[in-house]
C-alpha positions as CSV (number, residue, x, y, z in Angstrom):
1,M,22.6,-59.5,53.0
2,K,21.1,-61.5,50.2
3,Q,17.8,-61.7,52.0
4,A,17.8,-58.0,52.5
5,D,18.4,-57.5,48.7
6,N,15.6,-59.9,47.9
7,L,13.2,-58.1,50.2
8,L,14.2,-54.7,48.7
9,S,13.7,-56.1,45.2
10,F,10.3,-57.5,46.2
11,L,9.2,-54.2,47.7
12,K,10.3,-52.4,44.5
13,R,8.3,-54.7,42.3
14,L,5.3,-54.4,44.6
15,F,5.6,-50.6,44.5
16,N,5.9,-50.5,40.7
17,S,2.9,-52.8,40.4
18,L,0.8,-50.6,42.6
19,V,1.6,-47.3,41.0
20,T,1.4,-48.6,37.4
21,S,-1.8,-50.6,37.7
22,G,-4.3,-49.4,35.1
23,C,-1.6,-48.3,32.7
24,R,-2.1,-49.7,29.2
25,R,-0.2,-49.7,25.9
26,S,-3.3,-48.5,24.2
27,H,-3.2,-45.2,26.3
28,D,-1.0,-42.3,25.3
29,E,1.9,-41.3,27.4
30,D,0.1,-38.5,29.2
31,T,-2.8,-40.7,30.2
32,N,-0.5,-43.4,31.6
33,R,1.3,-40.6,33.5
34,K,-2.0,-39.4,35.0
35,I,-2.9,-43.0,36.0
36,V,0.5,-43.3,37.9
37,V,-0.3,-40.0,39.7
38,I,-3.8,-41.2,40.5
39,N,-2.4,-44.3,42.0
40,L,0.1,-42.4,44.1
41,F,-2.5,-39.9,45.2
42,A,-5.0,-42.6,46.1
43,I,-2.4,-44.5,48.1
44,V,-1.2,-41.4,50.0
45,G,-4.7,-40.0,50.4
46,M,-6.0,-43.4,51.7
47,S,-3.1,-43.7,54.2
48,I,-3.3,-40.1,55.5
49,T,-7.1,-40.1,56.0
50,L,-7.0,-43.6,57.5
51,I,-4.4,-42.5,60.1
52,L,-6.3,-39.2,60.8
53,G,-9.6,-41.0,61.0
54,I,-8.4,-43.6,63.5
55,R,-6.8,-40.8,65.5
56,A,-10.0,-38.8,65.5
57,L,-12.0,-41.8,66.8
58,F,-9.5,-42.3,69.6
59,A,-9.8,-38.6,70.4
60,G,-13.6,-38.9,70.7
61,Q,-14.3,-37.0,67.5
62,T,-16.6,-39.7,66.1
63,I,-18.2,-37.8,63.2
64,L,-14.8,-36.5,62.0
65,G,-13.4,-40.0,62.3
66,I,-16.2,-41.6,60.3
67,V,-15.9,-39.0,57.6
68,L,-12.1,-39.5,57.3
69,L,-12.4,-43.2,57.3
70,T,-15.1,-43.0,54.6
71,S,-12.8,-40.8,52.6
72,S,-10.0,-43.4,53.1
73,A,-12.4,-46.0,51.7
74,M,-13.2,-43.9,48.7
75,F,-9.5,-43.4,47.9
76,G,-9.1,-47.1,48.3
77,L,-12.0,-47.7,45.9
78,C,-10.2,-45.5,43.3
79,K,-7.1,-47.6,43.7
80,A,-9.1,-50.9,43.5
81,I,-10.8,-49.8,40.3
82,L,-7.5,-49.2,38.6
83,L,-6.0,-52.4,40.1
84,H,-8.8,-54.8,39.3
85,S,-11.3,-53.2,37.0
86,R,-11.5,-54.3,33.3
87,L,-13.5,-51.2,32.4
88,K,-12.1,-49.5,29.4
89,N,-12.9,-46.1,30.9
90,S,-11.5,-46.8,34.4
91,H,-8.9,-44.1,33.9
92,V,-11.8,-41.6,33.4
93,I,-14.1,-42.9,36.1
94,T,-11.3,-43.0,38.8
95,P,-10.2,-39.3,38.7
96,V,-13.8,-38.1,38.6
97,L,-14.5,-40.2,41.7
98,L,-11.3,-39.1,43.4
99,V,-11.9,-35.3,42.8
100,F,-15.6,-35.6,43.8
101,S,-14.6,-37.4,47.1
102,L,-11.9,-34.8,47.8
103,L,-14.4,-32.0,47.1
104,L,-16.9,-33.4,49.6
105,L,-14.2,-33.9,52.2
106,M,-13.1,-30.3,51.8
107,L,-16.6,-29.0,52.2
108,Y,-17.1,-31.1,55.3
109,L,-13.8,-29.6,56.8
110,V,-15.0,-26.1,56.0
111,I,-18.4,-26.7,57.6
112,F,-17.2,-28.6,60.7
113,G,-13.8,-27.0,61.1
114,G,-11.9,-30.2,61.7
115,V,-9.3,-30.2,64.6
116,A,-9.1,-26.8,66.3
117,N,-10.8,-25.2,63.2
118,T,-7.8,-26.0,61.0
119,G,-9.8,-28.1,58.6
120,P,-10.1,-25.3,55.9
121,L,-6.3,-25.3,55.5
122,W,-6.6,-28.6,53.6
123,I,-8.7,-27.1,50.8
124,F,-5.5,-25.8,49.1
125,V,-4.9,-29.4,48.0
126,L,-7.9,-29.3,45.7
127,P,-6.9,-26.9,42.9
128,P,-3.8,-28.7,41.7
129,V,-5.5,-32.0,41.9
130,A,-8.6,-30.9,40.1
131,M,-6.5,-29.2,37.3
132,F,-4.3,-32.1,36.8
133,F,-6.9,-34.8,36.7
134,A,-9.8,-32.9,35.0
135,G,-7.9,-30.5,32.8
136,V,-8.0,-26.7,32.9
137,F,-11.6,-26.3,31.7
138,Y,-13.3,-28.8,33.9
139,G,-10.8,-28.1,36.7
140,V,-11.7,-24.4,36.8
141,L,-15.4,-25.4,36.5
142,T,-15.1,-27.7,39.5
143,I,-13.2,-25.2,41.6
144,G,-15.7,-22.5,40.6
145,I,-18.5,-24.6,42.0
146,F,-16.5,-25.3,45.1
147,I,-15.7,-21.6,45.7
148,T,-19.4,-20.7,45.2
149,L,-20.5,-23.4,47.8
150,C,-17.8,-22.2,50.2
151,A,-18.9,-18.6,49.8
152,I,-22.5,-19.5,50.5
153,I,-21.5,-21.6,53.5
154,L,-19.1,-19.0,55.0
155,F,-21.1,-15.8,54.4
156,T,-24.7,-16.9,55.0
157,P,-26.0,-14.4,57.6
158,G,-25.8,-15.8,61.1
159,D,-23.4,-18.6,60.1
160,I,-26.4,-20.9,60.0
161,L,-24.6,-23.3,57.6
162,L,-21.5,-23.4,59.7
163,L,-20.8,-25.7,62.7
164,A,-17.4,-24.0,63.3
165,S,-16.6,-20.4,64.1
166,Y,-14.3,-18.3,61.9
167,P,-13.4,-14.6,62.0
168,Y,-14.7,-12.6,59.0
169,E,-11.1,-11.7,58.0
170,F,-10.1,-15.4,58.0
171,K,-13.1,-16.2,55.7
172,V,-12.2,-13.5,53.2
173,R,-8.5,-14.3,53.1
174,L,-9.2,-18.0,52.9
175,L,-11.2,-17.6,49.7
176,L,-8.9,-15.0,48.2
177,S,-5.8,-17.1,48.8
178,F,-7.7,-20.2,47.5
179,A,-8.6,-18.3,44.3
180,T,-4.9,-17.3,43.9
181,V,-3.8,-20.9,44.2
182,T,-6.5,-21.9,41.7
183,F,-5.3,-19.3,39.2
184,L,-1.7,-20.5,39.6
185,S,-2.7,-24.1,39.3
186,A,-4.7,-23.4,36.1
187,F,-1.8,-21.5,34.6
188,Y,0.6,-24.2,35.4
189,E,-1.6,-27.0,34.0
190,H,-2.3,-25.0,30.8
191,S,1.5,-24.6,30.4
192,R,2.1,-28.2,31.1
193,Q,-0.6,-29.4,28.6
194,T,0.7,-26.9,25.9
195,S,4.3,-28.1,26.4
196,F,3.2,-31.8,26.2
197,I,1.3,-31.2,23.0
198,I,4.3,-29.4,21.4
199,I,6.7,-32.1,22.5
200,R,4.3,-34.8,21.2
201,D,3.9,-33.1,17.8
202,I,7.6,-32.7,17.5
203,S,8.1,-36.4,18.4
204,E,5.5,-37.5,15.9
205,K,7.1,-35.3,13.2
206,F,10.5,-36.8,13.8
207,E,9.1,-40.3,14.0
208,R,7.3,-39.8,10.6
209,Q,10.6,-38.4,9.1
210,A,12.3,-41.5,10.3
211,L,9.7,-43.9,8.8
212,Y,8.6,-42.1,5.7
213,D,10.3,-40.8,2.6
214,A,10.0,-37.0,2.4
215,L,9.7,-36.8,-1.4
216,T,7.1,-39.5,-2.1
217,N,5.4,-39.7,1.3
218,L,5.7,-43.4,1.1
219,P,7.2,-45.5,3.9
220,N,11.0,-46.0,3.6
221,R,12.8,-49.3,4.3
222,R,12.5,-48.8,8.1
223,G,8.9,-47.8,7.8
224,I,7.8,-50.8,5.7
225,Q,9.7,-53.3,7.9
226,K,7.1,-53.1,10.7
227,F,4.4,-53.8,8.2
228,I,6.3,-56.8,6.7
229,D,7.0,-58.3,10.2
230,H,3.3,-58.0,11.0
231,E,2.2,-59.6,7.8
232,I,4.8,-62.4,8.1
233,N,3.6,-63.2,11.6
234,R,-0.1,-63.1,10.5
235,A,0.7,-65.3,7.5
236,R,2.3,-67.9,9.7
237,R,-0.6,-67.9,12.2
238,Q,-3.2,-68.2,9.5
239,Q,-1.2,-70.2,6.9
240,E,-1.8,-67.6,4.2
241,D,0.3,-66.6,1.2
242,L,2.5,-63.5,1.2
243,T,4.3,-62.0,-1.9
244,L,6.9,-59.3,-2.5
245,V,7.2,-57.3,-5.7
246,L,10.4,-55.3,-6.2
247,C,10.2,-52.6,-8.8
248,D,12.8,-50.4,-10.5
249,I,12.1,-47.4,-12.8
250,D,13.6,-48.0,-16.2
251,R,16.4,-45.7,-17.4
252,F,15.8,-43.3,-14.5
253,K,19.3,-41.8,-15.0
254,Q,18.3,-40.5,-18.4
255,V,15.3,-38.7,-16.7
256,N,17.8,-37.0,-14.4
257,D,20.2,-36.2,-17.2
258,N,17.5,-34.8,-19.5
259,F,15.3,-33.0,-16.9
260,G,17.6,-32.4,-14.0
261,H,17.1,-33.7,-10.4
262,D,13.9,-31.6,-10.1
263,G,12.5,-33.4,-13.1
264,G,13.5,-36.7,-11.5
265,D,11.7,-35.7,-8.3
266,I,8.6,-35.0,-10.3
267,A,8.8,-38.4,-11.9
268,L,9.3,-40.2,-8.6
269,K,6.3,-38.4,-7.0
270,H,4.2,-39.3,-10.1
271,V,5.2,-43.0,-9.9
272,A,4.6,-43.1,-6.1
273,G,1.1,-41.6,-6.5
274,L,0.2,-44.1,-9.2
275,F,1.5,-47.0,-7.0
276,K,-0.5,-45.9,-4.0
277,E,-3.7,-45.7,-6.1
278,A,-3.0,-49.1,-7.8
279,I,-2.6,-51.3,-4.8
280,R,-5.4,-52.8,-2.7
281,E,-6.3,-51.6,0.8
282,Q,-4.5,-54.5,2.5
283,D,-1.3,-54.0,0.5
284,G,1.8,-51.9,1.3
285,V,4.2,-50.1,-0.9
286,A,7.4,-48.3,0.0
287,R,10.3,-46.5,-1.5
288,W,13.0,-49.1,-1.2
289,G,15.8,-46.7,-2.2
290,G,16.6,-44.5,-5.1
291,E,14.3,-45.4,-7.9
292,E,13.3,-48.8,-6.4
293,F,10.0,-49.5,-4.8
294,L,8.8,-52.5,-2.8
295,F,5.3,-53.9,-2.8
296,V,4.0,-56.2,0.0
297,L,1.0,-58.2,-1.0
298,P,-0.8,-60.1,1.9
299,T,-3.0,-63.1,1.1
300,T,-1.4,-63.3,-2.4
301,N,0.5,-66.1,-4.0
302,E,3.2,-65.5,-6.6
303,S,1.1,-66.0,-9.7
304,N,-1.5,-63.5,-8.4
305,G,1.3,-61.2,-7.5
306,V,2.4,-61.3,-11.2
307,V,-1.1,-60.4,-12.3
308,L,-1.2,-57.4,-9.9
309,A,2.3,-56.3,-10.9
310,E,1.3,-56.5,-14.6
311,K,-1.7,-54.2,-14.0
312,I,0.5,-51.7,-12.2
313,R,3.1,-51.9,-15.0
314,E,0.4,-51.2,-17.6
315,T,-1.1,-48.3,-15.6
316,L,2.3,-46.7,-15.3
317,Q,3.1,-47.1,-19.0
318,S,-0.3,-45.6,-20.0
319,T,-0.1,-42.6,-17.7
320,P,2.6,-40.1,-18.8
321,V,3.8,-37.3,-16.6
322,Q,4.3,-33.7,-17.6
323,I,7.9,-32.4,-16.9
324,N,8.8,-29.0,-18.2
325,N,6.0,-29.0,-20.7
326,T,7.1,-32.4,-22.0
327,S,4.9,-35.5,-21.8
328,L,7.1,-38.3,-20.5
329,T,6.1,-42.0,-20.5
330,I,7.8,-43.8,-17.6
331,T,8.1,-47.6,-17.5
332,A,9.4,-49.9,-14.8
333,S,10.5,-53.5,-14.4
334,F,9.2,-55.8,-11.7
335,G,10.5,-58.9,-9.9
336,V,7.9,-61.0,-8.0
337,A,8.7,-63.6,-5.3
338,Q,6.5,-65.3,-2.8
339,I,7.7,-65.4,0.8
340,H,7.9,-69.1,1.8
341,L,7.5,-68.9,5.5
342,E,10.1,-71.6,6.2
343,N,12.7,-69.3,4.5
344,S,13.8,-65.9,5.5
345,L,12.6,-62.5,4.3
346,N,16.1,-61.9,2.9
347,N,15.7,-65.0,0.7
348,A,12.5,-63.7,-0.8
349,L,14.0,-60.3,-1.4
350,S,17.0,-61.9,-3.1
351,L,14.8,-63.9,-5.4
352,A,12.7,-60.8,-6.3
353,D,15.8,-58.9,-7.0
354,K,17.1,-61.6,-9.3
355,A,13.8,-61.7,-11.2
356,L,13.9,-57.9,-11.5
357,Y,17.5,-58.0,-12.8
358,R,16.4,-60.6,-15.4
359,A,13.5,-58.4,-16.4
360,K,16.0,-55.6,-17.0
361,E,18.1,-58.0,-19.1
362,K,15.1,-59.0,-21.2
363,G,14.4,-55.4,-22.4
364,R,12.9,-53.7,-19.3
365,N,9.2,-52.8,-18.8
366,K,8.5,-56.4,-17.9
367,V,7.2,-58.5,-15.0
368,L,9.0,-61.7,-14.1
369,S,8.5,-64.0,-11.2
370,A,11.2,-65.8,-9.2
371,S,9.8,-69.2,-10.2
372,S,10.1,-68.4,-13.9
373,L,13.9,-68.2,-13.4
374,T,14.1,-71.9,-12.7
375,S,11.5,-73.1,-15.1
C-alpha cells in the first residue's frame, strides 16, 4: 500500500512538472495558464499523432504515417522548448510553432483525405486552439488564411489540388460549419479575454486599496512593510546602512478643530505631497497611521538621516497650505533611528518613536535622533 502511494505521489509530481514547465514568476497569470495548456496540448497531440502514425505505417499508409510521426515530433519539440529552453520568449515561440504545425497537418489531411477520407473532420480542432494561443486578432487572421487555402484546394476546377475525392455538398458544408466554429471560438475567446481583464483590474484595484492610503496615495503600514523587508535584506547582504524616520504633524487636532475634518484631509494631502517630493528616488515614505508618517532611507546612517529629516522639516515649515482661504503653516516633529541589522525592526521603530516623543516634549518642530537620547 505504501509503495502504491509512493508511486502515485511520484506520478503526480511528474505530471505537475510536465504541465508547468516553462511557467515563470515573471509571467502574468494568463500567460502561465496558456503555458500549462500548451504543455497539455503538446503532450496529448504528440501522443495521439504518434499512435495514429504508427498505426498508419502498419496499415501500409506510409506517407500518412510519416506526416503523423513528423507532427508528433513537432509537438514534442514544442514541449521540449518549454521544458529545457532558457529563451525568454519561449512562451511566444512555442504556440506559434504549435499552431503552424497543426495548420500544416490539417491542410495535409484536407488534400490527402486521411483514413477513408475522414481527415477533414480534424480541422475543427484548429479554431479554438488558434484563438486561445494567438488571441482573437491573430487567431482570426490565421483561420482566415487557412479557410482561403482550403477553399482554393477544394474548389479548384478539376480537383487538381486534391488527392482525395469529396462531394461538392461536403466541401460547402465543411467550410460553412468550420466558419461557424471559428466565429463561436472567436466570440468565446473575446469574452474570456474581456472577463480576464476585468477581473485583473478589479484585483489590482483591491490590492492597491489594501496597500495604499486612499487619502494621501502613500503606502500604508502593510504597503511599506514589503519595501522595508526588501531593504533590510539588501542592507544585510551588502553591509549597508538603513535608517528610519518617524514623523508626526504638530498639533494636528487643532487643525481638525479649527477647519473640520475636510480641512484636516487637505492638510494631510499637502504634507504627503511635500514628503513625496522631498525624498530621494531610493527612499520610501508611508502614512504610518493618523497624522504619523514613516520614512525609510536606504544607504543612509543616522546622522545623514537627521540631515535629510531637517531638510524635510524646513521645507514643510516654509510651505504653507491654503485651507478655506486661510494660509496655514504646518510643522512636524521627527524621530530618527538607524536599523542595526543585529537588532529587530521593532527595536528601531521603538527608538525612533522615543526620539519623536522627546522632540514633542522639547517644543515640537524639531528633529531628534535615537542616539541623542543617550548622549
